[in-house]
PyMOL Python script that loads the backbone (N, CA, C, O; Angstrom):
from pymol import cmd

cmd.read_pdbstr("""\
ATOM      1  N   MET A   1     -37.568 -69.282-141.188  1.00  0.00           N
ATOM      2  CA  MET A   1     -36.597 -70.060-140.802  1.00  0.00           C
ATOM      3  C   MET A   1     -35.850 -69.395-139.683  1.00  0.00           C
ATOM      4  O   MET A   1     -35.354 -70.170-138.866  1.00  0.00           O
ATOM      5  N   GLY A   2     -35.685 -68.209-139.501  1.00  0.00           N
ATOM      6  CA  GLY A   2     -35.036 -67.971-138.391  1.00  0.00           C
ATOM      7  C   GLY A   2     -35.855 -67.907-137.119  1.00  0.00           C
ATOM      8  O   GLY A   2     -35.209 -67.695-136.093  1.00  0.00           O
ATOM      9  N   GLU A   3     -36.998 -68.035-137.023  1.00  0.00           N
ATOM     10  CA  GLU A   3     -37.908 -68.504-135.666  1.00  0.00           C
ATOM     11  C   GLU A   3     -37.369 -69.994-135.302  1.00  0.00           C
ATOM     12  O   GLU A   3     -37.062 -70.340-134.162  1.00  0.00           O
ATOM     13  N   LYS A   4     -37.310 -70.752-136.365  1.00  0.00           N
ATOM     14  CA  LYS A   4     -37.004 -72.187-136.097  1.00  0.00           C
ATOM     15  C   LYS A   4     -35.581 -72.423-135.390  1.00  0.00           C
ATOM     16  O   LYS A   4     -35.305 -73.286-134.556  1.00  0.00           O
ATOM     17  N   VAL A   5     -34.736 -71.416-135.948  1.00  0.00           N
ATOM     18  CA  VAL A   5     -33.360 -71.437-135.420  1.00  0.00           C
ATOM     19  C   VAL A   5     -33.421 -71.117-133.999  1.00  0.00           C
ATOM     20  O   VAL A   5     -32.713 -71.739-133.207  1.00  0.00           O
ATOM     21  N   GLU A   6     -34.178 -70.235-133.632  1.00  0.00           N
ATOM     22  CA  GLU A   6     -34.079 -69.417-132.271  1.00  0.00           C
ATOM     23  C   GLU A   6     -34.909 -70.628-131.497  1.00  0.00           C
ATOM     24  O   GLU A   6     -34.443 -71.071-130.447  1.00  0.00           O
ATOM     25  N   GLU A   7     -35.775 -70.994-131.873  1.00  0.00           N
ATOM     26  CA  GLU A   7     -36.675 -72.068-131.157  1.00  0.00           C
ATOM     27  C   GLU A   7     -35.803 -73.471-130.846  1.00  0.00           C
ATOM     28  O   GLU A   7     -35.808 -74.064-129.768  1.00  0.00           O
ATOM     29  N   TYR A   8     -35.253 -73.756-131.730  1.00  0.00           N
ATOM     30  CA  TYR A   8     -34.461 -74.821-131.531  1.00  0.00           C
ATOM     31  C   TYR A   8     -33.162 -74.547-130.629  1.00  0.00           C
ATOM     32  O   TYR A   8     -32.777 -75.446-129.881  1.00  0.00           O
ATOM     33  N   SER A   9     -32.574 -73.491-130.677  1.00  0.00           N
ATOM     34  CA  SER A   9     -31.514 -73.040-129.975  1.00  0.00           C
ATOM     35  C   SER A   9     -31.820 -73.057-128.494  1.00  0.00           C
ATOM     36  O   SER A   9     -31.143 -73.703-127.694  1.00  0.00           O
ATOM     37  N   PHE A  10     -32.788 -72.377-128.187  1.00  0.00           N
ATOM     38  CA  PHE A  10     -33.029 -72.089-126.822  1.00  0.00           C
ATOM     39  C   PHE A  10     -33.739 -73.266-126.070  1.00  0.00           C
ATOM     40  O   PHE A  10     -33.474 -73.504-124.892  1.00  0.00           O
ATOM     41  N   SER A  11     -34.688 -74.027-126.817  1.00  0.00           N
ATOM     42  CA  SER A  11     -35.098 -75.221-126.315  1.00  0.00           C
ATOM     43  C   SER A  11     -34.271 -76.384-126.065  1.00  0.00           C
ATOM     44  O   SER A  11     -34.530 -77.217-125.196  1.00  0.00           O
ATOM     45  N   ASN A  12     -33.256 -76.428-126.852  1.00  0.00           N
ATOM     46  CA  ASN A  12     -32.319 -77.574-126.808  1.00  0.00           C
ATOM     47  C   ASN A  12     -30.742 -77.477-126.254  1.00  0.00           C
ATOM     48  O   ASN A  12     -29.901 -78.364-126.105  1.00  0.00           O
ATOM     49  N   SER A  13     -30.688 -76.080-126.020  1.00  0.00           N
ATOM     50  CA  SER A  13     -29.238 -75.896-125.367  1.00  0.00           C
ATOM     51  C   SER A  13     -28.643 -76.660-124.430  1.00  0.00           C
ATOM     52  O   SER A  13     -27.456 -76.943-124.592  1.00  0.00           O
ATOM     53  N   GLU A  14     -29.374 -77.155-123.236  1.00  0.00           N
ATOM     54  CA  GLU A  14     -28.842 -78.029-122.310  1.00  0.00           C
ATOM     55  C   GLU A  14     -28.592 -79.322-122.804  1.00  0.00           C
ATOM     56  O   GLU A  14     -27.534 -79.880-122.515  1.00  0.00           O
ATOM     57  N   GLN A  15     -29.432 -79.864-123.511  1.00  0.00           N
ATOM     58  CA  GLN A  15     -29.413 -81.203-124.328  1.00  0.00           C
ATOM     59  C   GLN A  15     -28.235 -81.317-125.279  1.00  0.00           C
ATOM     60  O   GLN A  15     -27.531 -82.322-125.380  1.00  0.00           O
ATOM     61  N   PHE A  16     -28.095 -80.255-125.927  1.00  0.00           N
ATOM     62  CA  PHE A  16     -27.006 -79.963-126.756  1.00  0.00           C
ATOM     63  C   PHE A  16     -25.570 -80.226-126.140  1.00  0.00           C
ATOM     64  O   PHE A  16     -24.716 -81.004-126.564  1.00  0.00           O
ATOM     65  N   ALA A  17     -25.508 -79.376-125.019  1.00  0.00           N
ATOM     66  CA  ALA A  17     -24.448 -79.353-124.148  1.00  0.00           C
ATOM     67  C   ALA A  17     -24.180 -80.644-123.520  1.00  0.00           C
ATOM     68  O   ALA A  17     -23.017 -81.033-123.621  1.00  0.00           O
ATOM     69  N   ASN A  18     -25.072 -81.454-122.841  1.00  0.00           N
ATOM     70  CA  ASN A  18     -24.829 -82.691-122.462  1.00  0.00           C
ATOM     71  C   ASN A  18     -24.469 -83.722-123.340  1.00  0.00           C
ATOM     72  O   ASN A  18     -23.619 -84.535-122.978  1.00  0.00           O
ATOM     73  N   GLU A  19     -25.058 -83.815-124.575  1.00  0.00           N
ATOM     74  CA  GLU A  19     -24.581 -84.756-125.312  1.00  0.00           C
ATOM     75  C   GLU A  19     -23.195 -84.566-126.236  1.00  0.00           C
ATOM     76  O   GLU A  19     -22.500 -85.468-126.702  1.00  0.00           O
ATOM     77  N   VAL A  20     -23.039 -83.394-126.337  1.00  0.00           N
ATOM     78  CA  VAL A  20     -21.515 -83.169-126.952  1.00  0.00           C
ATOM     79  C   VAL A  20     -20.632 -83.505-125.762  1.00  0.00           C
ATOM     80  O   VAL A  20     -19.697 -84.221-126.123  1.00  0.00           O
ATOM     81  N   LEU A  21     -20.616 -83.221-124.436  1.00  0.00           N
ATOM     82  CA  LEU A  21     -19.705 -83.436-123.576  1.00  0.00           C
ATOM     83  C   LEU A  21     -19.655 -85.065-123.281  1.00  0.00           C
ATOM     84  O   LEU A  21     -18.655 -85.655-122.871  1.00  0.00           O
ATOM     85  N   LYS A  22     -20.874 -85.642-123.558  1.00  0.00           N
ATOM     86  CA  LYS A  22     -21.019 -87.122-123.398  1.00  0.00           C
ATOM     87  C   LYS A  22     -20.092 -87.787-124.540  1.00  0.00           C
ATOM     88  O   LYS A  22     -19.461 -88.822-124.327  1.00  0.00           O
ATOM     89  N   ILE A  23     -20.066 -87.053-125.857  1.00  0.00           N
ATOM     90  CA  ILE A  23     -19.317 -87.564-126.998  1.00  0.00           C
ATOM     91  C   ILE A  23     -17.815 -87.397-126.652  1.00  0.00           C
ATOM     92  O   ILE A  23     -16.991 -88.252-126.974  1.00  0.00           O
ATOM     93  N   VAL A  24     -17.508 -86.323-126.020  1.00  0.00           N
ATOM     94  CA  VAL A  24     -16.133 -86.007-125.902  1.00  0.00           C
ATOM     95  C   VAL A  24     -15.497 -86.985-124.691  1.00  0.00           C
ATOM     96  O   VAL A  24     -14.328 -87.370-124.651  1.00  0.00           O
ATOM     97  N   GLY A  25     -16.503 -87.279-123.756  1.00  0.00           N
ATOM     98  CA  GLY A  25     -16.283 -88.146-122.525  1.00  0.00           C
ATOM     99  C   GLY A  25     -16.003 -89.749-123.101  1.00  0.00           C
ATOM    100  O   GLY A  25     -15.307 -90.504-122.423  1.00  0.00           O
ATOM    101  N   ASN A  26     -16.521 -90.144-124.234  1.00  0.00           N
ATOM    102  CA  ASN A  26     -16.756 -91.330-124.688  1.00  0.00           C
ATOM    103  C   ASN A  26     -15.442 -91.933-125.228  1.00  0.00           C
ATOM    104  O   ASN A  26     -15.293 -93.153-125.294  1.00  0.00           O
ATOM    105  N   GLY A  27     -14.420 -90.988-125.642  1.00  0.00           N
ATOM    106  CA  GLY A  27     -13.267 -91.512-126.317  1.00  0.00           C
ATOM    107  C   GLY A  27     -12.327 -90.503-126.686  1.00  0.00           C
ATOM    108  O   GLY A  27     -12.121 -89.607-125.869  1.00  0.00           O
ATOM    109  N   ASP A  28     -11.642 -90.493-127.921  1.00  0.00           N
ATOM    110  CA  ASP A  28     -10.534 -89.644-128.597  1.00  0.00           C
ATOM    111  C   ASP A  28     -11.202 -88.330-129.202  1.00  0.00           C
ATOM    112  O   ASP A  28     -10.570 -87.495-129.847  1.00  0.00           O
ATOM    113  N   THR A  29     -12.423 -88.263-128.941  1.00  0.00           N
ATOM    114  CA  THR A  29     -12.896 -87.140-129.746  1.00  0.00           C
ATOM    115  C   THR A  29     -12.780 -85.788-129.107  1.00  0.00           C
ATOM    116  O   THR A  29     -13.105 -85.663-127.926  1.00  0.00           O
ATOM    117  N   ASP A  30     -12.322 -84.729-129.827  1.00  0.00           N
ATOM    118  CA  ASP A  30     -12.217 -83.416-129.311  1.00  0.00           C
ATOM    119  C   ASP A  30     -13.615 -82.758-129.385  1.00  0.00           C
ATOM    120  O   ASP A  30     -14.565 -83.207-130.027  1.00  0.00           O
ATOM    121  N   ILE A  31     -13.609 -81.534-128.576  1.00  0.00           N
ATOM    122  CA  ILE A  31     -14.954 -80.801-128.600  1.00  0.00           C
ATOM    123  C   ILE A  31     -15.412 -80.532-130.066  1.00  0.00           C
ATOM    124  O   ILE A  31     -16.531 -80.798-130.504  1.00  0.00           O
ATOM    125  N   LEU A  32     -14.511 -80.036-130.676  1.00  0.00           N
ATOM    126  CA  LEU A  32     -14.868 -79.638-132.154  1.00  0.00           C
ATOM    127  C   LEU A  32     -15.559 -80.896-132.978  1.00  0.00           C
ATOM    128  O   LEU A  32     -16.574 -80.736-133.657  1.00  0.00           O
ATOM    129  N   ASP A  33     -14.965 -82.013-132.851  1.00  0.00           N
ATOM    130  CA  ASP A  33     -15.555 -83.128-133.529  1.00  0.00           C
ATOM    131  C   ASP A  33     -16.909 -83.576-132.944  1.00  0.00           C
ATOM    132  O   ASP A  33     -17.925 -83.966-133.518  1.00  0.00           O
ATOM    133  N   ALA A  34     -16.676 -83.435-131.848  1.00  0.00           N
ATOM    134  CA  ALA A  34     -18.001 -83.765-130.995  1.00  0.00           C
ATOM    135  C   ALA A  34     -19.322 -82.838-131.249  1.00  0.00           C
ATOM    136  O   ALA A  34     -20.476 -83.264-131.209  1.00  0.00           O
ATOM    137  N   VAL A  35     -19.011 -81.754-131.465  1.00  0.00           N
ATOM    138  CA  VAL A  35     -20.028 -80.911-132.018  1.00  0.00           C
ATOM    139  C   VAL A  35     -20.463 -81.202-133.445  1.00  0.00           C
ATOM    140  O   VAL A  35     -21.623 -81.112-133.849  1.00  0.00           O
ATOM    141  N   LEU A  36     -19.360 -81.575-134.194  1.00  0.00           N
ATOM    142  CA  LEU A  36     -19.897 -81.831-135.808  1.00  0.00           C
ATOM    143  C   LEU A  36     -20.593 -83.323-135.641  1.00  0.00           C
ATOM    144  O   LEU A  36     -21.488 -83.581-136.446  1.00  0.00           O
ATOM    145  N   VAL A  37     -20.263 -84.285-134.696  1.00  0.00           N
ATOM    146  CA  VAL A  37     -20.811 -85.599-134.659  1.00  0.00           C
ATOM    147  C   VAL A  37     -22.405 -85.378-134.193  1.00  0.00           C
ATOM    148  O   VAL A  37     -23.314 -86.019-134.721  1.00  0.00           O
ATOM    149  N   TYR A  38     -22.616 -84.447-133.197  1.00  0.00           N
ATOM    150  CA  TYR A  38     -23.831 -84.160-132.769  1.00  0.00           C
ATOM    151  C   TYR A  38     -24.733 -83.536-134.003  1.00  0.00           C
ATOM    152  O   TYR A  38     -25.878 -83.932-134.222  1.00  0.00           O
ATOM    153  N   ALA A  39     -24.112 -82.560-134.745  1.00  0.00           N
ATOM    154  CA  ALA A  39     -24.806 -82.090-135.923  1.00  0.00           C
ATOM    155  C   ALA A  39     -25.240 -83.019-136.781  1.00  0.00           C
ATOM    156  O   ALA A  39     -26.410 -82.950-137.158  1.00  0.00           O
ATOM    157  N   GLU A  40     -24.404 -84.044-137.248  1.00  0.00           N
ATOM    158  CA  GLU A  40     -24.467 -84.948-138.071  1.00  0.00           C
ATOM    159  C   GLU A  40     -25.711 -86.031-137.699  1.00  0.00           C
ATOM    160  O   GLU A  40     -26.511 -86.481-138.520  1.00  0.00           O
ATOM    161  N   ARG A  41     -25.676 -86.299-136.420  1.00  0.00           N
ATOM    162  CA  ARG A  41     -26.690 -87.355-135.583  1.00  0.00           C
ATOM    163  C   ARG A  41     -27.980 -86.836-135.760  1.00  0.00           C
ATOM    164  O   ARG A  41     -28.946 -87.553-136.018  1.00  0.00           O
ATOM    165  N   HIS A  42     -28.042 -85.466-135.615  1.00  0.00           N
ATOM    166  CA  HIS A  42     -29.505 -84.689-135.433  1.00  0.00           C
ATOM    167  C   HIS A  42     -29.637 -84.099-136.839  1.00  0.00           C
ATOM    168  O   HIS A  42     -30.528 -83.252-136.899  1.00  0.00           O
ATOM    169  N   GLU A  43     -29.051 -84.299-137.868  1.00  0.00           N
ATOM    170  CA  GLU A  43     -29.069 -83.770-139.386  1.00  0.00           C
ATOM    171  C   GLU A  43     -29.491 -82.241-139.281  1.00  0.00           C
ATOM    172  O   GLU A  43     -30.497 -81.787-139.827  1.00  0.00           O
ATOM    173  N   LEU A  44     -28.526 -81.439-138.448  1.00  0.00           N
ATOM    174  CA  LEU A  44     -28.628 -80.021-138.330  1.00  0.00           C
ATOM    175  C   LEU A  44     -27.936 -79.404-139.355  1.00  0.00           C
ATOM    176  O   LEU A  44     -26.899 -79.935-139.752  1.00  0.00           O
ATOM    177  N   GLU A  45     -28.365 -78.280-139.898  1.00  0.00           N
ATOM    178  CA  GLU A  45     -28.013 -77.437-140.846  1.00  0.00           C
ATOM    179  C   GLU A  45     -27.021 -76.438-140.108  1.00  0.00           C
ATOM    180  O   GLU A  45     -27.206 -76.173-138.920  1.00  0.00           O
ATOM    181  N   GLY A  46     -25.970 -75.890-140.823  1.00  0.00           N
ATOM    182  CA  GLY A  46     -25.074 -75.064-140.124  1.00  0.00           C
ATOM    183  C   GLY A  46     -25.648 -73.993-139.464  1.00  0.00           C
ATOM    184  O   GLY A  46     -25.113 -73.755-138.381  1.00  0.00           O
ATOM    185  N   GLU A  47     -26.710 -73.159-139.820  1.00  0.00           N
ATOM    186  CA  GLU A  47     -27.323 -72.131-139.230  1.00  0.00           C
ATOM    187  C   GLU A  47     -27.884 -72.483-137.697  1.00  0.00           C
ATOM    188  O   GLU A  47     -27.855 -71.717-136.734  1.00  0.00           O
ATOM    189  N   ILE A  48     -28.312 -73.612-137.724  1.00  0.00           N
ATOM    190  CA  ILE A  48     -28.957 -74.101-136.584  1.00  0.00           C
ATOM    191  C   ILE A  48     -27.912 -74.680-135.614  1.00  0.00           C
ATOM    192  O   ILE A  48     -28.153 -74.602-134.409  1.00  0.00           O
ATOM    193  N   LEU A  49     -26.731 -75.277-136.052  1.00  0.00           N
ATOM    194  CA  LEU A  49     -25.677 -75.527-135.268  1.00  0.00           C
ATOM    195  C   LEU A  49     -25.042 -74.516-134.647  1.00  0.00           C
ATOM    196  O   LEU A  49     -24.550 -74.691-133.532  1.00  0.00           O
ATOM    197  N   ALA A  50     -24.965 -73.219-135.350  1.00  0.00           N
ATOM    198  CA  ALA A  50     -24.306 -72.111-135.012  1.00  0.00           C
ATOM    199  C   ALA A  50     -25.065 -71.457-133.971  1.00  0.00           C
ATOM    200  O   ALA A  50     -24.422 -70.849-133.116  1.00  0.00           O
ATOM    201  N   GLY A  51     -26.361 -71.479-133.899  1.00  0.00           N
ATOM    202  CA  GLY A  51     -27.185 -71.063-132.863  1.00  0.00           C
ATOM    203  C   GLY A  51     -27.031 -71.917-131.790  1.00  0.00           C
ATOM    204  O   GLY A  51     -27.011 -71.318-130.714  1.00  0.00           O
ATOM    205  N   LEU A  52     -26.924 -73.012-131.727  1.00  0.00           N
ATOM    206  CA  LEU A  52     -26.835 -73.790-130.352  1.00  0.00           C
ATOM    207  C   LEU A  52     -25.350 -73.523-129.770  1.00  0.00           C
ATOM    208  O   LEU A  52     -25.166 -73.435-128.557  1.00  0.00           O
ATOM    209  N   VAL A  53     -24.445 -73.416-130.584  1.00  0.00           N
ATOM    210  CA  VAL A  53     -23.008 -73.062-130.233  1.00  0.00           C
ATOM    211  C   VAL A  53     -23.212 -71.732-129.532  1.00  0.00           C
ATOM    212  O   VAL A  53     -22.981 -71.686-128.324  1.00  0.00           O
ATOM    213  N   LYS A  54     -23.612 -70.676-130.154  1.00  0.00           N
ATOM    214  CA  LYS A  54     -23.691 -69.378-129.517  1.00  0.00           C
ATOM    215  C   LYS A  54     -24.514 -69.466-128.221  1.00  0.00           C
ATOM    216  O   LYS A  54     -24.137 -68.868-127.213  1.00  0.00           O
ATOM    217  N   GLY A  55     -25.470 -70.098-128.238  1.00  0.00           N
ATOM    218  CA  GLY A  55     -26.542 -70.190-127.199  1.00  0.00           C
ATOM    219  C   GLY A  55     -26.155 -70.859-126.038  1.00  0.00           C
ATOM    220  O   GLY A  55     -26.937 -70.855-125.087  1.00  0.00           O
ATOM    221  N   ASN A  56     -24.800 -71.585-125.927  1.00  0.00           N
ATOM    222  CA  ASN A  56     -24.684 -72.300-124.865  1.00  0.00           C
ATOM    223  C   ASN A  56     -22.905 -71.937-124.604  1.00  0.00           C
ATOM    224  O   ASN A  56     -21.922 -72.335-125.229  1.00  0.00           O
ATOM    225  N   LYS A  57     -23.015 -71.098-123.513  1.00  0.00           N
ATOM    226  CA  LYS A  57     -21.553 -70.568-123.071  1.00  0.00           C
ATOM    227  C   LYS A  57     -20.570 -71.854-122.801  1.00  0.00           C
ATOM    228  O   LYS A  57     -19.459 -71.932-123.326  1.00  0.00           O
ATOM    229  N   LEU A  58     -20.996 -72.648-122.102  1.00  0.00           N
ATOM    230  CA  LEU A  58     -19.953 -73.822-121.795  1.00  0.00           C
ATOM    231  C   LEU A  58     -19.420 -74.473-123.012  1.00  0.00           C
ATOM    232  O   LEU A  58     -18.206 -74.658-123.102  1.00  0.00           O
ATOM    233  N   ILE A  59     -20.224 -74.835-123.953  1.00  0.00           N
ATOM    234  CA  ILE A  59     -19.636 -75.266-125.252  1.00  0.00           C
ATOM    235  C   ILE A  59     -18.959 -74.485-126.105  1.00  0.00           C
ATOM    236  O   ILE A  59     -18.036 -74.921-126.793  1.00  0.00           O
ATOM    237  N   ARG A  60     -19.468 -72.940-126.137  1.00  0.00           N
ATOM    238  CA  ARG A  60     -18.808 -71.785-126.840  1.00  0.00           C
ATOM    239  C   ARG A  60     -17.384 -71.727-126.146  1.00  0.00           C
ATOM    240  O   ARG A  60     -16.396 -71.821-126.875  1.00  0.00           O
ATOM    241  N   ASP A  61     -17.234 -71.588-124.867  1.00  0.00           N
ATOM    242  CA  ASP A  61     -15.780 -71.567-124.237  1.00  0.00           C
ATOM    243  C   ASP A  61     -15.063 -72.661-124.574  1.00  0.00           C
ATOM    244  O   ASP A  61     -13.953 -72.435-125.054  1.00  0.00           O
ATOM    245  N   LYS A  62     -15.462 -74.004-124.428  1.00  0.00           N
ATOM    246  CA  LYS A  62     -14.653 -75.140-124.635  1.00  0.00           C
ATOM    247  C   LYS A  62     -14.167 -74.997-126.280  1.00  0.00           C
ATOM    248  O   LYS A  62     -13.025 -75.339-126.587  1.00  0.00           O
ATOM    249  N   LEU A  63     -14.926 -74.575-127.100  1.00  0.00           N
ATOM    250  CA  LEU A  63     -14.810 -74.679-128.550  1.00  0.00           C
ATOM    251  C   LEU A  63     -13.694 -73.509-128.655  1.00  0.00           C
ATOM    252  O   LEU A  63     -12.622 -73.867-129.142  1.00  0.00           O
ATOM    253  N   GLU A  64     -13.786 -72.458-128.349  1.00  0.00           N
ATOM    254  CA  GLU A  64     -12.883 -71.305-128.371  1.00  0.00           C
ATOM    255  C   GLU A  64     -11.474 -71.719-127.809  1.00  0.00           C
ATOM    256  O   GLU A  64     -10.495 -71.643-128.551  1.00  0.00           O
ATOM    257  N   ALA A  65     -11.348 -72.169-126.469  1.00  0.00           N
ATOM    258  CA  ALA A  65     -10.212 -72.762-126.024  1.00  0.00           C
ATOM    259  C   ALA A  65      -9.572 -73.713-126.924  1.00  0.00           C
ATOM    260  O   ALA A  65      -8.419 -73.407-127.227  1.00  0.00           O
ATOM    261  N   HIS A  66     -10.082 -74.916-127.485  1.00  0.00           N
ATOM    262  CA  HIS A  66      -9.934 -75.881-128.320  1.00  0.00           C
ATOM    263  C   HIS A  66      -9.109 -75.065-129.376  1.00  0.00           C
ATOM    264  O   HIS A  66      -7.896 -75.214-129.519  1.00  0.00           O
ATOM    265  N   CYS A  67      -9.832 -74.235-130.065  1.00  0.00           N
ATOM    266  CA  CYS A  67      -9.423 -73.654-131.359  1.00  0.00           C
ATOM    267  C   CYS A  67      -8.115 -72.791-131.051  1.00  0.00           C
ATOM    268  O   CYS A  67      -7.148 -72.788-131.813  1.00  0.00           O
ATOM    269  N   GLU A  68      -8.168 -72.142-129.997  1.00  0.00           N
ATOM    270  CA  GLU A  68      -6.858 -71.342-129.976  1.00  0.00           C
ATOM    271  C   GLU A  68      -5.786 -72.226-129.653  1.00  0.00           C
ATOM    272  O   GLU A  68      -4.709 -72.022-130.212  1.00  0.00           O
ATOM    273  N   GLN A  69      -5.899 -73.232-128.798  1.00  0.00           N
ATOM    274  CA  GLN A  69      -4.793 -74.322-128.445  1.00  0.00           C
ATOM    275  C   GLN A  69      -4.166 -74.876-129.811  1.00  0.00           C
ATOM    276  O   GLN A  69      -2.949 -75.008-129.936  1.00  0.00           O
ATOM    277  N   THR A  70      -5.275 -75.260-131.052  1.00  0.00           N
ATOM    278  CA  THR A  70      -4.841 -75.859-132.092  1.00  0.00           C
ATOM    279  C   THR A  70      -4.583 -74.786-133.440  1.00  0.00           C
ATOM    280  O   THR A  70      -4.488 -75.173-134.605  1.00  0.00           O
ATOM    281  N   GLY A  71      -4.496 -73.391-132.996  1.00  0.00           N
ATOM    282  CA  GLY A  71      -4.323 -72.391-134.084  1.00  0.00           C
ATOM    283  C   GLY A  71      -5.478 -72.299-135.019  1.00  0.00           C
ATOM    284  O   GLY A  71      -5.243 -71.849-136.141  1.00  0.00           O
ATOM    285  N   GLN A  72      -6.693 -72.661-134.719  1.00  0.00           N
ATOM    286  CA  GLN A  72      -7.739 -72.633-135.587  1.00  0.00           C
ATOM    287  C   GLN A  72      -8.435 -71.238-135.548  1.00  0.00           C
ATOM    288  O   GLN A  72      -9.326 -71.075-136.382  1.00  0.00           O
ATOM    289  N   VAL A  73      -8.146 -70.173-134.672  1.00  0.00           N
ATOM    290  CA  VAL A  73      -8.839 -69.176-134.430  1.00  0.00           C
ATOM    291  C   VAL A  73      -8.535 -68.142-135.493  1.00  0.00           C
ATOM    292  O   VAL A  73      -7.377 -68.139-135.912  1.00  0.00           O
ATOM    293  N   ILE A  74      -9.447 -67.203-136.033  1.00  0.00           N
ATOM    294  CA  ILE A  74      -9.393 -66.336-137.082  1.00  0.00           C
ATOM    295  C   ILE A  74      -9.232 -64.960-136.491  1.00  0.00           C
ATOM    296  O   ILE A  74     -10.010 -64.483-135.665  1.00  0.00           O
ATOM    297  N   GLY A  75      -8.056 -64.296-137.025  1.00  0.00           N
ATOM    298  CA  GLY A  75      -8.106 -63.012-136.504  1.00  0.00           C
ATOM    299  C   GLY A  75      -7.630 -62.673-135.302  1.00  0.00           C
ATOM    300  O   GLY A  75      -8.083 -61.768-134.600  1.00  0.00           O
ATOM    301  N   GLY A  76      -6.503 -63.549-134.978  1.00  0.00           N
ATOM    302  CA  GLY A  76      -5.978 -63.531-133.543  1.00  0.00           C
ATOM    303  C   GLY A  76      -6.787 -63.578-132.406  1.00  0.00           C
ATOM    304  O   GLY A  76      -6.473 -62.995-131.368  1.00  0.00           O
ATOM    305  N   GLY A  77      -7.874 -64.275-132.542  1.00  0.00           N
ATOM    306  CA  GLY A  77      -8.772 -64.841-131.377  1.00  0.00           C
ATOM    307  C   GLY A  77      -9.929 -64.178-131.531  1.00  0.00           C
ATOM    308  O   GLY A  77     -10.749 -64.389-130.638  1.00  0.00           O
ATOM    309  N   ALA A  78     -10.297 -63.336-132.509  1.00  0.00           N
ATOM    310  CA  ALA A  78     -11.560 -62.553-132.515  1.00  0.00           C
ATOM    311  C   ALA A  78     -12.829 -63.323-132.920  1.00  0.00           C
ATOM    312  O   ALA A  78     -13.960 -62.935-132.629  1.00  0.00           O
ATOM    313  N   ARG A  79     -12.570 -64.386-133.578  1.00  0.00           N
ATOM    314  CA  ARG A  79     -13.726 -65.122-134.066  1.00  0.00           C
ATOM    315  C   ARG A  79     -13.371 -66.662-134.076  1.00  0.00           C
ATOM    316  O   ARG A  79     -12.225 -67.092-134.206  1.00  0.00           O
ATOM    317  N   LEU A  80     -14.373 -67.344-133.939  1.00  0.00           N
ATOM    318  CA  LEU A  80     -14.053 -68.971-134.269  1.00  0.00           C
ATOM    319  C   LEU A  80     -14.519 -69.149-135.573  1.00  0.00           C
ATOM    320  O   LEU A  80     -15.402 -68.461-136.087  1.00  0.00           O
ATOM    321  N   PRO A  81     -13.820 -70.238-136.205  1.00  0.00           N
ATOM    322  CA  PRO A  81     -13.982 -70.562-137.537  1.00  0.00           C
ATOM    323  C   PRO A  81     -15.341 -71.466-137.861  1.00  0.00           C
ATOM    324  O   PRO A  81     -15.331 -72.548-138.448  1.00  0.00           O
ATOM    325  N   VAL A  82     -16.438 -70.820-137.377  1.00  0.00           N
ATOM    326  CA  VAL A  82     -17.823 -71.465-137.407  1.00  0.00           C
ATOM    327  C   VAL A  82     -18.709 -70.740-138.364  1.00  0.00           C
ATOM    328  O   VAL A  82     -19.871 -71.110-138.531  1.00  0.00           O
TER     329      VAL A  82
END
""", "prot")
cmd.dss("prot")
cmd.show_as("cartoon", "prot")
cmd.util.cbc("prot")
cmd.orient("prot")
């Protein structure tokens, strides 16, 4: 299962970011909800979704900023609640 996660993460990172940003741009959806919409559309398990987020600096940074703004960061900013 670990190989599949890595393969999916690396081969689809740019597609993941593009689609998530498109979802955000389409309306009133924030970055966190857009990531969850992407996961639902592609029927991704949490482990694969986490790999995609960790592997894409742009999405990871946007999620971190969103979580800091909304008070969802665990441990004073050390970790995202993913």
